[in-house]
N, C-alpha and C positions, 0 to 999 in steps of 0.2 A: 503494499500499500504504499503510495507516495502521496503527500499532503501539502497543499498550497501553504504559502508561509502567513496567511491571515488563520487559517486552521490551525497551524504549529502554535502561533502565538496565542490562541485560545487554549489549547492543550497544556501550553506551559502555565497558564495562569491557573488552570484545574490542579495540576501538579503540585505547583507552589503553595498552591491554597492560601493565599493572602485573605486576610480579614474573615478567615472562616476556621471552624474547629480541626479542618484537616492541613493547618499549616505545617509545612515543611521546612525547617530550619536549615542550616548548610550541610551538617553533619549528615541529616537525614535524607537530604537530596543526592548526597555521594553514596550513601548505603543503598538509594532506590535506583540509580542508574547502574550500580555497580553490581547489583542483580541481573542487569542486563548484558552484561560481559565487559564492562569497564572496569580500570583498576585505579581509581583514585583516590587521593588522601586529602583530606579537609585539614587546612593549616594556614599558615600565615602567607598571605598574597592571594586567599582564595577570592576569586572573581564576585560582582553581585550575584544574587542568586537568579535574576530573571536572565541575565548573560550565561549563567552556568547552564540553564536549562536550554535554554535556545541553542547554543553548542552542541548538547548532547543529542537534541531532536535532530538539528541539521544533518548530524552524523550519522543517525539511524533510519532518517525519513528514505523511504523507499526499499527497506530491507526488511527481514521478519520479525527483527527487535523491534521495530516500531510498532507491529499488531500485538507483541507482547507487552509491550509498553501501555498500551490503550488498555489492554486486559489486566492488567496490574493497576492501573489506575482506577478502574471499576470493579475491581476484585469484590463479589458480594460479600465474603468472609469479613470483609473489612467494615462493612456498613450493616452488621446484625444491630437490630431495632431501629436501622434509619434507612429501609429498603425505598420508603416513599421518596426521601431526599436523594436517594442513588438515583432512581427512574427519572427526578426532575432533573440531575446533572446529565444524566445519558440525554434526556430530551434536548436540553440546553446545547449540549455539544453536538447534536446529529443537526441542529440548525446550520452550523456551520460547516460540518462534514457532508453535509447535502450538495454543496456547489463543489466538493471533489467527487460527488458521485457515488458515496459509501453511506453507510448506517450502521450503529451501533445497536445491536440487538441484545435484550436479557432475554433468556429463558431460565426460568427460576434462578439457578448459581450459575447458569453457563452463559458467559460473555463471547457472542460471535459477531460477524461482519455480513453486511449484506452490499452486494456491488447493484448500482443501478446503472442504466443505458442511458439517463439523461438526469438533469438538476430537478429534484422534486422537492418543493417548497408547500408544506402541508399546513395549511392555517388552522385546519381541525385540532391540532395536537396543541393549540394555544390553550384549550379547556380540559383540564384531565376529570373524568367521571371518580368521584371519589366514595360516594355512598350509593345505596340500593335505590334511595327515593330519587334521587339525580337521575339515575339511569333508567327509572320508569316513568319519569317525566318526559323523556324526550320522546319526539313524534318521528316517526319513519313513513316516507312514503316508499309503500311495498309494492313494486312492480316484479312480478314471476319472470316475465318475459325478460328482463335485463340481466337476468345470471345466465343466458346464454343455452338453456336446455331445449331437446325438442318439443314442438308443439304438443304432442300429446301428454308428455310428461308434466309440461307445464299446466294443463288442465288437470291432470290428477293431484298435483301438488294444492292447486287452487283448492279442490274440492275437499282435500284433506285438511287443509288450513283453516277453511270454515267449519269444519267439524271439530277440529281441535277447538277453534273459539268458542263454539257451543259449550263443549266440555267446560272451559273456564268458567263461562257465564252460569253453567248449571251447578257449580261449585262440585265438580268430579277432579280433582287435582290429580289422582294417578293418572287417569286417563289421559287427562290433558298432558301430562309428562311424557308419557310413552308416545303418545301421537306425534308430539312436537320433536322428541327424540328422533324419531322416524324420519319426519319430514325433513331435518337438518342434516342428518347422515346420507340421505338421499341427494340432498343439494349437493353437499360436499363432495361426494362422490362423483356426482355429474362434472362437478368443477375440476376436480383431480384429473378426471379420465380426459377432460379438456385441454388440462395443462399438465401432462404428464411429467414432462420434464422439469417443471418447476418443483412438484410435489415429491418427485423420487429424489431430487438433489437436496432437499432442505434437510438442514442438519439434525432436526429432532424427528426425521421420517422413520419409522418404525424398522427395525433390523432383525433379521433371521440369526440363527446361530453362526452360520456361514458368513455373516458381515453384510449381506446383500439386502436390498431394501425389500420389505416384504411386498406382496400384491396387494393390490387396494383392497380386493374383498377380504383380507385378511387384517384390514386395519381396524381399531376402535374410533367411536365417535370421538374421543378424546384425541386419538392421533390427529384425527383430520381437521379439529379445532387448531390444535398446538401448529401442525403444519400450514394451515391457512394462515394463521394470524403471522407466522414468520414470514411466509411469502408475500405478506401485505393484502392479501384478500379480505383479512379481518383484522380491528383494530384491538388496542389492547382492553378496552372496555367489555367488549363481547367476551374476549377471552378470560377475563376476570372474573364473569358473572356465569360462564359457562359449565360451573363446576356443577351445577343444579341439574342440568340437562344429562351429564356426562354418565357412561355406563347405564343409561336406561333400561335397555334391554333384561338387564339382570333382574329389573323389577316387575318383569311379566309374571315370573315365577313365584310364588306366595314365600317359599321357603328362601328363597333370595333376601327378599324383602324383610323376612323375619330375622335373618341372619345379620342383616347391616342396618336393623332398625331404622329404615329408611321411611318418614313418614310424611309425605309432601301434603302442604295444605295450599290454601289457595294463593297466599304469596308466593309460594312456589310455583305455582302454575303462571302466575302473573309474570314472574322473572323469566321463566322459561319462553313464555310467548314472545316477551320483549327480546330475548336473546335471539329468537329465529327471526325477527322482523328486521333487527339490527344487522344480523348475517345477511339477509336478502339485500337489504339497502345497501351496505358497505361491497358486498360481491359485484354487485351491479355497477355501483360508482368504479370500482379498481378495475373491472373489465374495460368499462369505457376509456381509463388512461392507458390500459395496455394497447386499447385499439386508437389510440391517438386523438380520441375525442375531447372535449372541453367540458 
């Protein structure tokens, strides 16, 4: 990864941590970069912190050590009990990184990078959905045709979506969750089939014992959601609230529900329905971007 001067300057600010609780003194900066292969000693004549960091970043720019550096800066283990702060730091840095056509992606405790073929400035990231009420208060224009499936499948999804909405309105939360999960998995399987290279090459794509990516038919709903989020089809708000939909098929069987003590209520059903509508909306928008639409 080779970054522009402006992006490196912002990376330097994050590493140095001026005016934050992550402030790195001169000795700490030496330790930080020595972990990346340097052999420096802090002592008399040490340059200013910003000059030192700029020198080191320029030396590793365009090498694998820069990737390691960024992963070290955003190492999740260093942000225990401050994950929200970490995500804000990553979002902030991505605003600069976007002009180098790169993006930092956090998947639980793993930091990876996503390469784009163009500059993507996403103003929707200015607002982060924090609470369930905020998520439920959003309104999504659901257009089944926008997700690019066949006309026959579109009609079937519309019928099932209407039936799922009736289940929610009738206070039948378990039926709602099961139906919504089925609809979502069908949609994401269709998207994966349309973009097999993107889905198969994702870092979090499920692997077989031999290291190969599993066939789409072997993926779980959780797999589809994680990969769709990594590849850009879904945003973090959908991924964040998708846990109530995940593994829905298990609860078709009463013994599985009993074993997990899964007891959905109307709020659960409402969240699941909102996740589904948000997913359809976001997939449609991202497909338009991929196709060069406005």
